[in-house]
C-alpha positions as CSV (number, residue, x, y, z in Angstrom):
1,M,78.6,74.3,80.6
2,N,75.7,74.5,78.4
3,T,73.6,74.5,81.6
4,E,75.0,77.7,82.2
5,K,74.6,78.9,78.2
6,E,71.0,78.2,78.8
7,A,70.6,80.0,81.9
8,V,71.8,83.0,80.4
9,A,69.9,83.0,77.2
10,R,67.1,82.4,79.3
11,L,68.0,85.8,81.4
12,R,68.4,87.5,78.4
13,K,65.5,86.3,76.8
14,E,62.8,86.6,79.4
15,L,64.0,89.5,81.7
16,K,65.7,91.7,78.5
17,L,69.2,91.7,79.6
18,S,72.5,92.3,78.4
19,Q,74.8,88.6,77.9
20,I,77.1,90.6,80.2
21,T,74.2,91.2,82.5
22,A,73.1,87.9,82.3
23,S,76.1,86.2,82.6
24,L,76.9,88.4,86.1
25,L,73.9,86.9,87.6
26,C,74.2,83.7,86.9
27,A,77.8,83.9,88.6
28,R,76.1,85.1,91.8
29,G,74.0,82.8,91.8
30,L,70.9,83.8,90.0
31,S,70.3,81.9,87.3
32,D,66.7,80.8,88.1
33,T,64.4,83.6,86.4
34,A,62.4,84.3,88.9
35,A,65.2,85.0,91.7
36,A,66.8,86.8,89.0
37,Y,64.0,89.2,88.8
38,D,63.2,89.3,92.9
39,F,67.0,90.4,92.4
40,L,66.6,93.0,90.4
41,N,63.3,94.2,91.7
42,P,63.6,94.3,95.6
43,G,60.2,95.4,96.9
44,V,57.8,95.3,99.7
45,S,56.4,92.1,98.7
46,Q,59.9,90.5,99.3
47,L,59.7,90.9,103.4
48,H,59.2,88.3,105.3
49,D,55.8,87.7,107.2
50,P,57.5,88.9,111.1
51,F,55.2,86.1,112.6
52,S,57.6,83.3,111.0
53,F,59.5,84.3,114.0
54,L,59.1,80.9,116.4
55,D,58.5,83.7,119.7
56,M,57.3,86.9,117.6
57,R,53.5,86.1,118.7
58,D,54.4,85.6,122.2
59,A,56.9,88.7,122.2
60,V,54.1,90.8,120.9
61,S,51.5,89.7,123.2
62,A,54.0,90.5,126.2
63,I,54.4,93.8,124.8
64,K,51.2,94.9,124.5
65,H,50.2,93.5,127.6
66,A,53.0,95.5,129.6
67,I,51.7,98.3,127.2
68,A,48.1,97.9,127.9
69,S,49.5,97.5,132.3
70,K,51.5,100.4,132.3
71,K,54.4,98.7,132.9
72,R,57.8,100.3,132.4
73,I,59.4,98.7,129.5
74,C,63.3,99.6,128.9
75,V,64.8,98.6,125.5
76,Y,68.6,97.6,126.3
77,G,70.9,98.3,123.0
78,D,74.3,98.9,121.8
79,Y,76.8,101.5,121.1
80,D,77.1,100.7,117.2
81,A,75.4,101.8,114.1
82,D,73.5,99.0,114.3
83,G,72.6,98.6,117.9
84,I,71.8,102.7,118.4
85,S,69.2,102.1,115.3
86,A,67.9,98.9,116.7
87,S,67.0,100.8,119.7
88,A,65.6,103.9,117.9
89,I,63.4,102.1,116.4
90,L,61.6,100.0,118.9
91,Y,61.6,103.1,121.1
92,K,60.0,105.0,118.5
93,T,57.2,101.9,117.7
94,L,56.2,101.7,121.3
95,V,55.9,105.4,122.1
96,Q,53.8,105.3,118.8
97,M,51.6,102.5,120.7
98,G,51.6,104.5,124.3
99,G,53.8,102.6,126.3
100,Q,56.1,103.5,129.0
101,V,59.6,103.3,127.8
102,E,63.1,104.3,128.4
103,V,66.4,103.2,126.6
104,F,69.4,101.8,128.1
105,L,72.3,102.3,125.9
106,P,75.4,101.2,128.2
107,N,79.1,103.1,127.7
108,R,81.8,101.5,125.6
109,M,84.6,102.8,128.3
110,E,82.2,102.4,131.5
111,H,80.1,99.8,131.1
112,G,81.6,97.5,127.8
113,Y,80.1,95.7,124.9
114,G,75.9,93.8,126.0
115,L,73.8,93.4,129.1
116,T,76.4,93.4,132.2
117,M,75.2,92.7,135.8
118,D,75.5,95.8,137.6
119,N,73.7,97.6,134.6
120,V,70.8,94.9,135.0
121,K,70.6,95.3,138.6
122,S,70.3,99.2,138.3
123,L,67.3,98.9,136.2
124,Q,64.8,99.1,139.5
125,G,60.8,99.2,138.9
126,I,61.1,97.9,134.9
127,S,58.5,95.5,134.1
128,L,59.3,94.3,130.7
129,L,62.9,94.2,129.5
130,I,63.9,93.8,125.7
131,T,67.3,93.4,123.9
132,V,68.0,94.8,121.1
133,D,71.7,93.6,119.0
134,C,72.8,92.1,122.1
135,G,72.3,89.5,124.7
136,I,72.1,86.3,123.7
137,T,75.4,85.5,125.3
138,S,74.2,86.8,128.4
139,I,73.2,84.0,130.4
140,D,73.3,85.2,134.2
141,E,72.5,88.6,133.4
142,I,69.1,87.7,131.8
143,E,68.5,85.3,134.9
144,Q,69.4,88.1,137.3
145,A,66.5,90.1,135.2
146,K,64.4,87.3,135.6
147,K,65.0,87.5,139.5
148,M,64.0,90.7,139.3
149,G,60.8,90.1,138.1
150,M,61.3,91.1,134.7
151,T,59.3,89.5,131.8
152,T,62.5,89.5,129.6
153,I,62.3,89.8,125.3
154,L,66.0,89.0,123.8
155,T,66.3,90.3,120.2
156,D,70.3,89.7,118.7
157,H,71.5,88.4,115.6
158,H,74.8,87.6,116.6
159,E,75.8,83.3,116.3
160,C,74.3,81.4,119.4
161,P,76.2,80.1,121.7
162,P,75.4,76.1,123.0
163,V,74.0,77.1,125.9
164,L,71.5,79.9,125.3
165,P,69.8,82.3,127.9
166,Q,66.2,81.2,129.6
167,A,64.8,84.6,128.3
168,D,61.0,84.8,128.0
169,Y,61.1,85.0,124.7
170,I,64.3,84.9,122.1
171,L,63.7,86.5,118.3
172,N,67.4,85.7,116.8
173,P,67.6,84.5,113.5
174,H,70.3,81.9,114.3
175,R,68.7,80.4,116.9
176,P,68.8,76.5,116.9
177,G,65.5,75.6,115.5
178,E,64.1,79.0,114.1
179,T,61.7,79.1,112.0
180,Y,62.4,82.5,110.2
181,P,63.1,81.9,106.7
182,F,66.1,84.7,106.6
183,D,69.3,84.1,108.8
184,S,71.5,87.2,108.3
185,L,69.3,89.9,109.3
186,C,71.5,92.4,111.6
187,G,69.8,93.7,114.7
188,A,68.5,96.7,113.6
189,G,66.5,94.3,110.9
190,V,65.2,91.8,114.3
191,A,63.9,94.9,115.8
192,F,62.1,96.4,112.5
193,K,60.7,92.8,112.0
194,L,59.1,93.2,115.7
195,A,58.0,96.6,115.0
196,Q,56.6,95.3,111.6
197,A,55.0,92.6,113.7
198,L,53.4,95.1,116.1
199,I,52.4,98.4,114.1
200,G,52.0,96.8,110.7
201,D,52.8,99.1,107.8
202,A,53.5,102.2,109.8
203,A,56.8,100.6,110.7
204,L,57.9,100.8,106.9
205,E,58.4,105.2,107.4
206,M,61.6,103.5,109.7
207,I,62.8,101.6,107.4
208,D,65.5,103.8,106.2
209,L,67.5,103.4,110.2
210,A,66.6,99.3,108.9
211,A,68.5,100.0,105.8
212,L,71.4,102.2,107.3
213,A,72.4,99.8,109.7
214,T,72.0,96.6,107.6
215,I,74.2,98.8,105.3
216,A,76.5,99.7,108.7
217,D,76.5,96.5,109.8
218,I,78.2,94.3,107.2
219,V,75.6,91.8,106.2
220,P,75.0,90.6,103.4
221,L,73.1,92.7,100.8
222,L,71.2,89.6,99.6
223,G,67.4,88.2,100.2
224,E,65.2,90.3,102.8
225,N,68.7,92.4,103.6
226,R,68.6,93.5,100.2
227,S,64.7,94.5,100.0
228,I,65.2,96.4,103.6
229,S,68.6,98.3,102.2
230,A,66.6,99.1,98.9
231,L,63.6,100.4,100.4
232,G,65.3,102.0,103.1
233,L,67.4,103.7,100.6
234,K,64.7,104.9,98.8
235,R,62.8,107.1,101.6
236,L,66.2,108.6,102.3
237,N,66.2,110.0,99.2
238,E,62.7,111.0,99.6
239,E,61.2,111.3,103.2
240,P,64.6,110.0,105.6
241,N,64.1,110.4,109.5
242,P,64.7,113.9,110.5
243,G,68.0,113.0,112.4
244,V,69.4,111.5,109.2
245,A,68.1,114.9,107.1
246,A,70.5,117.0,109.3
247,L,73.5,114.6,109.3
248,V,73.3,114.3,106.0
249,Q,73.3,118.4,105.5
250,K,76.2,118.8,108.3
251,A,78.4,116.0,106.8
252,C,77.9,116.5,103.0
253,T,77.8,120.2,102.4
254,K,79.1,119.4,98.7
255,R,76.7,116.5,97.9
256,N,74.5,116.5,94.6
257,A,74.2,113.1,94.1
258,E,71.8,110.6,95.5
259,I,72.2,108.6,98.8
260,D,73.9,105.3,98.0
261,A,75.1,102.3,100.0
262,Q,78.6,103.8,100.0
263,T,77.6,107.5,101.7
264,V,76.0,105.2,104.5
265,S,78.9,103.4,104.7
266,F,81.7,106.1,104.3
267,V,79.7,108.9,105.5
268,L,76.6,108.6,107.6
269,A,77.5,105.2,109.8
270,P,81.5,106.2,110.9
271,R,79.8,109.3,112.5
272,I,77.0,107.5,114.2
273,N,79.2,105.3,115.3
274,A,81.6,107.6,116.1
275,A,79.2,108.6,119.3
276,G,79.7,105.1,120.4
277,R,82.8,104.7,120.2
278,I,84.9,107.8,122.1
279,S,81.5,109.1,123.7
280,T,77.9,108.3,124.9
281,A,75.8,106.4,122.2
282,K,72.9,109.0,123.4
283,T,73.9,111.3,120.8
284,A,73.7,109.3,117.8
285,F,69.9,108.1,119.1
286,E,68.9,111.1,120.1
287,L,69.4,112.4,116.4
288,L,67.2,109.6,115.1
289,T,64.6,110.0,117.6
290,E,64.4,113.7,117.7
291,N,62.3,116.1,116.0
292,D,63.4,119.3,116.9
293,E,65.4,120.9,114.1
294,E,67.4,123.5,115.9
295,K,68.3,120.1,118.5
296,L,69.0,118.3,115.5
297,N,71.8,120.6,114.3
298,D,73.4,120.8,116.8
299,L,73.5,116.8,117.4
300,A,74.5,116.4,113.6
301,E,77.3,119.3,114.5
302,Q,78.2,117.4,117.6
303,L,78.6,113.7,115.6
304,C,80.9,115.4,112.6
305,A,83.4,117.0,115.6
306,L,83.1,113.1,116.8
307,N,84.0,111.9,113.4
308,A,87.1,114.0,113.3
309,D,88.3,113.2,116.6
310,R,87.8,109.6,116.0
311,Q,89.7,109.8,112.8
312,Q,92.7,111.2,114.5
313,R,92.8,108.5,117.4
314,Q,92.2,105.8,114.5
315,E,95.0,107.4,112.1
316,K,97.7,106.9,116.1
317,V,96.6,103.3,116.9
318,V,97.4,102.5,113.2
319,S,100.7,104.2,112.9
320,E,101.6,102.5,116.6
321,A,100.4,99.0,115.5
322,V,102.5,99.1,112.2
323,R,105.2,100.3,113.9
324,M,104.9,97.2,116.4
325,Y,104.5,94.8,113.7
326,T,106.9,95.8,111.7
327,E,109.4,96.1,114.6
328,S,108.5,92.8,116.1
329,G,106.4,90.9,114.4
330,D,106.6,87.9,112.8
331,P,105.8,87.7,109.5
332,S,104.7,83.7,108.9
333,A,102.6,84.2,111.5
334,S,99.1,83.6,110.6
335,I,97.6,86.4,112.8
336,I,98.3,89.6,114.0
337,I,97.6,90.4,117.9
338,L,99.0,93.7,119.6
339,Y,98.3,95.4,122.6
340,Q,98.7,98.7,124.7
341,K,97.8,99.9,127.7
342,D,96.7,103.3,126.5
343,W,95.1,102.1,122.7
344,D,91.5,103.2,123.1
345,I,89.3,100.4,122.9
346,G,86.4,102.3,121.1
347,I,88.9,102.6,117.9
348,V,90.8,99.6,118.2
349,G,88.1,97.9,115.8
350,L,88.4,100.1,113.0
351,A,92.3,100.1,113.4
352,A,92.5,96.3,113.4
353,S,90.7,96.5,110.2
354,K,93.1,98.6,108.5
355,I,96.3,96.3,109.5
356,A,94.3,92.9,108.5
357,E,93.7,94.7,105.1
358,A,97.3,96.2,104.9
359,Y,99.1,92.5,105.9
360,M,96.3,90.0,105.3
361,R,96.2,88.2,108.6
362,P,93.0,88.4,111.2
363,T,94.4,90.9,113.0
364,I,93.4,91.6,117.2
365,L,94.2,95.0,118.7
366,L,93.1,94.9,121.7
367,G,93.5,98.0,124.9
368,E,94.1,98.2,129.1
369,T,90.4,98.5,131.1
370,E,91.5,97.8,134.4
371,P,95.4,96.8,135.3
372,G,96.0,93.4,133.5
373,L,92.7,92.8,132.1
374,Y,92.2,94.2,128.1
375,T,89.1,94.4,126.0
376,G,89.3,94.3,122.2
377,S,88.1,93.7,118.7
378,A,89.3,90.8,115.9
379,R,88.6,91.6,112.1
380,S,89.1,88.9,109.2
381,I,89.6,88.8,105.8
382,P,88.0,86.9,102.9
383,G,87.9,83.3,104.0
384,I,88.5,83.0,107.6
385,N,86.3,82.8,110.4
386,I,87.3,84.8,112.7
387,Y,84.6,83.3,115.2
388,E,85.3,80.0,115.0
389,A,89.1,80.4,115.2
390,M,88.7,82.3,118.6
391,R,85.8,80.3,120.1
392,S,88.3,77.2,119.9
393,Q,90.2,79.6,122.7
394,A,86.6,80.5,124.7
395,K,88.2,79.0,127.9
396,L,90.6,81.7,128.2
397,Y,88.8,85.0,127.5
398,E,86.5,86.8,130.5
399,K,84.3,87.6,127.8
400,F,83.6,87.5,123.9
401,G,81.4,87.1,120.9
402,G,81.0,88.4,117.4
403,H,80.7,86.6,114.1
404,A,82.2,85.5,110.9
405,G,83.7,88.9,109.9
406,A,84.8,90.0,113.4
407,A,84.7,89.7,117.2
408,G,84.9,91.2,120.4
409,L,86.7,90.2,123.8
410,T,87.6,90.8,127.2
411,V,91.3,89.1,128.3
412,K,94.1,88.8,131.1
413,E,97.3,90.1,129.7
414,E,98.7,87.0,130.9
415,Y,96.8,84.7,128.2
416,L,97.6,87.1,125.4
417,P,100.7,85.2,124.3
418,Q,99.3,81.8,124.7
419,I,95.9,82.7,122.4
420,A,98.4,84.3,119.9
421,R,100.0,80.8,119.8
422,R,97.2,78.7,119.7
423,L,95.4,81.0,117.6
424,D,98.0,80.8,114.8
425,G,98.2,76.9,115.1
426,Y,94.5,77.0,114.7
427,L,94.4,79.0,111.5
428,K,97.2,77.0,110.0
429,Q,95.5,73.8,110.6
430,A,92.3,74.9,109.2
431,Y,93.2,76.7,106.5
432,K,95.9,76.7,103.4
433,E,98.3,79.6,102.8
434,D,96.3,80.7,99.9
435,V,93.8,82.5,101.7
436,F,96.9,84.8,103.6
437,R,97.8,86.0,99.9
438,P,96.3,89.3,98.6
439,L,93.9,88.3,95.7
440,K,91.7,90.8,93.3
441,T,88.7,89.3,91.9
442,Y,86.4,90.4,89.2
443,D,83.4,89.1,87.7
444,F,83.6,89.8,83.9
445,E,86.3,90.6,81.4
446,I,85.5,93.1,78.6
447,V,86.6,95.2,76.2
448,P,86.5,99.1,75.8
449,A,84.2,98.7,72.9
450,E,81.7,96.9,74.8
451,I,81.5,99.9,77.3
452,N,78.4,102.3,77.3
453,N,75.9,104.3,79.0
454,A,73.6,101.0,78.5
455,L,75.5,98.6,79.9
456,I,76.1,101.2,82.8
457,S,72.6,101.6,83.5
458,E,71.8,98.1,83.3
459,L,74.4,97.4,86.4
460,E,73.4,99.9,88.4
461,R,70.7,97.6,88.5
462,L,72.1,95.7,90.3
463,R,72.9,97.9,93.6
464,P,72.5,98.6,96.3
465,F,76.0,97.2,96.4
466,G,77.9,95.9,99.6
467,F,78.5,92.2,101.5
468,K,78.0,89.5,99.2
469,N,76.7,91.4,96.8
470,E,79.9,94.0,95.9
471,Q,80.2,96.6,92.9
472,V,80.8,94.9,89.6
473,E,84.4,94.9,88.8
474,L,85.3,94.8,85.6
475,L,88.6,93.6,83.8
476,V,90.6,94.5,80.7
477,R,93.2,92.4,80.0
478,G,96.4,93.7,78.0
479,A,95.2,97.6,78.1
480,R,97.2,100.5,77.0
481,L,97.2,103.2,79.2
482,E,98.0,106.7,77.3
483,N,97.1,110.1,77.5
484,I,98.5,110.3,81.2
485,R,97.6,112.8,82.8
486,S,97.9,114.0,86.9
487,I,95.3,115.2,89.0
488,G,95.3,116.2,92.7
489,E,98.6,117.6,93.0
490,D,99.9,114.4,91.4
491,R,98.2,112.1,94.0
492,H,96.0,110.4,91.6
493,A,96.0,110.2,87.5
494,K,93.7,110.3,84.5
495,F,94.4,108.4,81.3
496,K,92.5,106.5,78.7
497,I,92.4,102.5,78.4
498,S,93.2,101.5,75.0
499,K,92.4,98.0,73.5
500,Q,91.5,96.5,70.2
501,G,91.4,100.6,68.6
502,R,89.3,101.7,71.3
503,E,89.1,103.5,74.4
504,I,87.4,104.5,77.7
505,N,88.5,107.1,80.3
506,A,89.8,106.2,83.6
507,V,90.9,107.2,87.1
508,V,93.0,106.0,89.6
509,F,93.4,107.1,92.9
510,G,96.7,106.9,95.3
511,T,99.0,106.8,92.2
512,S,100.7,109.6,90.7
513,A,100.8,109.8,86.9
514,S,104.7,109.1,87.6
515,E,104.1,105.4,88.5
516,L,101.6,104.4,86.1
517,P,103.3,101.6,83.4
518,K,102.6,101.8,79.4
519,Q,100.5,98.3,79.8
520,A,98.6,96.3,82.4
521,D,96.0,94.3,83.4
522,I,93.0,96.9,84.7
523,V,90.1,95.9,87.1
524,G,88.0,98.8,87.6
525,T,84.3,99.9,88.1
526,V,82.3,101.5,85.1
527,S,80.1,104.6,86.0
528,V,79.0,107.4,83.6
529,N,80.9,110.7,84.3
530,T,78.5,113.4,85.3
531,Y,80.7,116.1,84.0
532,D,80.5,114.9,80.4
533,M,78.2,112.2,80.8
534,K,80.6,109.5,79.0
535,P,81.6,105.9,80.5
536,Q,84.5,105.9,82.9
537,M,86.9,102.8,84.5
538,V,87.4,103.8,88.1
539,V,90.5,101.8,88.5
540,S,90.9,99.7,91.6
541,V,94.3,97.6,90.7
542,L,97.0,97.6,88.1
543,S,98.8,94.1,87.5
544,Y,101.9,94.6,85.8
545,E,105.4,93.1,86.2
546,D,107.7,96.0,87.1
547,T,110.2,96.9,85.0
548,L,114.3,96.7,86.5
549,L,114.3,100.4,87.2
550,Q,110.8,100.2,88.9
551,R,111.6,97.5,91.4
552,L,115.4,99.7,92.0
553,Q,113.6,103.1,92.7
554,K,111.1,101.3,95.0
555,A,113.7,99.5,97.0
556,K,115.5,102.6,97.1
557,K,112.3,104.4,98.8
558,Y,111.5,101.9,101.2
559,L,114.9,101.3,102.6
560,E,115.1,105.5,103.1
561,R,112.5,106.0,105.5
562,M,113.1,102.3,107.1
563,T,113.8,102.8,111.2
564,A,113.7,99.3,111.8
565,P,114.1,96.2,109.7
566,A,111.3,93.5,109.8
567,V,112.5,89.7,109.8
568,S,111.0,89.7,106.0
569,D,113.4,92.6,105.2
570,R,116.4,91.0,106.3
571,Q,115.3,88.1,103.7
572,I,114.4,90.3,100.8
573,Y,117.3,93.1,101.0
574,F,120.4,92.5,103.5
575,V,123.4,91.6,102.0
576,P,126.3,89.8,103.8
577,R,129.8,91.5,103.8
578,S,131.2,88.5,101.4
579,L,129.1,89.4,98.6
580,L,129.6,92.8,99.4
581,L,133.1,92.7,98.6
582,E,131.9,90.9,95.6
583,I,129.7,93.3,94.1
584,Y,132.6,96.0,94.8
585,A,134.9,94.3,93.1
586,V,132.8,94.1,90.3
587,L,132.0,98.0,89.9
588,K,135.9,98.3,90.8
589,G,136.5,97.1,87.6
590,A,133.9,99.2,86.0
591,A,135.6,102.2,86.9
592,E,138.9,101.3,85.8
593,R,137.5,99.9,82.5
594,K,135.8,104.2,82.6
595,I,132.6,101.9,81.6
596,T,129.6,104.0,81.7
597,F,126.2,103.1,82.0
598,S,122.6,105.1,80.4
599,D,120.6,104.7,83.9
600,E,120.5,103.1,87.2
601,A,119.3,99.9,85.7
602,D,121.7,99.2,83.6
603,V,124.0,99.4,86.6
604,A,122.1,96.8,88.1
605,A,122.0,94.4,84.8
606,F,126.0,94.7,85.4
607,I,125.9,93.2,88.4
608,Q,123.7,91.2,88.0
609,K,125.4,89.8,85.4
610,Y,129.1,89.7,86.8
611,A,128.5,89.1,91.0
612,P,126.8,86.3,92.0
613,V,123.3,88.3,92.9
614,T,120.5,88.7,90.8
615,E,117.6,90.7,93.3
616,P,117.6,94.4,92.5
617,E,116.6,95.4,96.6
618,R,119.6,93.1,97.5
619,I,122.0,95.6,94.7
620,V,120.3,98.6,96.4
621,F,121.0,98.1,99.8
622,A,124.7,97.0,98.5
623,L,125.1,100.4,96.6
624,T,123.5,102.3,99.6
625,V,126.2,100.9,101.8
626,F,129.0,102.1,99.7
627,R,127.5,105.5,99.4
628,E,127.2,105.7,103.6
629,I,130.7,104.8,103.9
630,G,132.0,107.0,101.6
631,L,133.4,104.2,99.3
632,L,131.3,105.2,95.7
633,E,129.6,107.7,93.8
634,M,127.5,107.4,90.9
635,K,128.4,110.5,88.7
636,K,125.7,111.8,86.2
637,N,126.1,113.9,83.2
638,D,124.5,112.4,80.3
639,R,125.4,109.0,81.4
640,I,126.5,107.2,84.5
641,H,130.7,107.3,85.5
642,I,131.2,105.2,88.6
643,V,134.0,107.1,91.0
644,I,135.6,104.6,93.2
645,Y,137.1,106.1,96.5
646,T,140.6,104.2,98.0
647,G,141.5,104.3,101.8
648,K,139.9,101.4,104.4
649,R,136.4,101.6,105.4
650,E,133.9,100.1,108.1
651,L,130.7,99.1,107.8
652,S,130.1,100.0,110.8
653,N,129.8,103.7,110.0
654,S,126.9,102.9,107.2
655,R,123.8,103.5,109.1
656,L,121.7,100.7,106.4
657,Y,124.4,97.9,107.2
658,K,124.1,98.7,111.4
659,M,120.3,98.7,111.2
660,F,120.3,95.3,109.7
661,T,123.2,94.0,112.0
662,S,122.5,95.6,115.4
663,G,120.8,92.0,116.4
664,E,123.5,90.2,115.7
665,M,126.5,92.5,117.4
């Protein structure tokens, strides 16, 4: 503890930082003054020597020889933002050097990911094959290319298999024995290093494309990736690639702020990815390599239209996956694996991310590509290495690759149930239950009096934010929520966070004003509101205990929209016939004694006191069943009166009861 205090004090003194920022840097592993200084001041000097790669000098020599000999060169890329950006960087570099270059971008639907034998065989007359963002698992395909007389340079960043392809030269920071000092580059990052080795500082003109890919591919924004991202974002705002500039103009019609990592992640990258997901990656590649303004505007419009289409397709897959899991999924399983013949394989990865986030389970979604053959994507949750888990069953896949957070696979339908069982067993053995529980972390506990524009300005120096360098989340514990008001047609809310006599403005999205408590632990990010230039917290989490009335209201809404109960729903809501009779007796007694109640919570508390049931969710189930069969009515004027109707009633006439017992009948 003393060492940590000393490190914080040292950073405060030597870097002239506040206590909060110095503590944050130390908490993120930056207690060394030099390391913290570099982190706060990313620049060109922090870019590593590209010739640190083991095979870089030989790869450069092979490329220069091919160009001097007028040999045909093929850059073989990938269809996502990383692969497209990597292809554009290398294409522009080789053209600048006078090379005879063509680019092959596989079609996701037609060719699938990476090198395929048919695609390699189609590259007749190619002398030099350079892969970008793919190839590290393509043993047979590289062998075929060499049989066809090609020199092969493999540039990739994905995890290496036990046996590597026999390419002439390999540039991959994960390669066993590799001497490059940074192992977390994305595919375009590796291509950018090759460009640096080939044309020197002129490659910096393309660092905006490397930054776009680095942010989009969700690699850690630390070390050299942080420098690439910071320098690239600076160029995107000052002198961007013409295609990116056209896309910004079309996609951000109301933009008046600078392009930051969030703009890349949520605006630019989805549009570039949309081309490869549902059409052809060629559209996005042309955007990044074209200069004609009219053509660029047309390409940008195409990408925006493709993205809108992608969003609709994604919503369809997500809603169907949610329905399938709700109706027949096993909530005790540690992984979700779902598949449909008509699911778009270009969309399933995005949908898997949504499902994984919603249910806190690694998720694999697949669509049929050939009769009996499914291709899909896996997405993980924090703390679980999905690549390692899936690699444990590698013999069952036709094709497989990926990294800790995501993976892709092709598999025969007959193996899917077996894979689901085995992966469930692997994860349960390898990980503790805690990893499957939603948890919101925060960086620092604070009070409103400590939040000011100077602190916010200092925290801005930690940008760009992204994977492994997340936005700074602050906790205000036990705060009061005051002056609550609705915004955005009551879909969002504004309020003031108050504690110890000081307050700060706040906004929460996706939560209406009526749903907010009066007091809570609040976690969120802080920024300066450009409207009034005052500090504001954008709230991400409100942690508080629901009141009895709130639990009743939530349970009622949930049961109203339920179409088929999951296994877990039965455990939470269902009330058997014998217990329903006991609850009915309590309510009948209240009616006979003319007992009245102030609200639904008062009714529930009465039932909890006199019937053997305490869970508000089960009480709502019982009351709903009674109403549906015409046995009970709760009339409210100033107070609630219980009215019991006589006559025989059948529980099977209740929609809700029948839904929960249909499997037993």
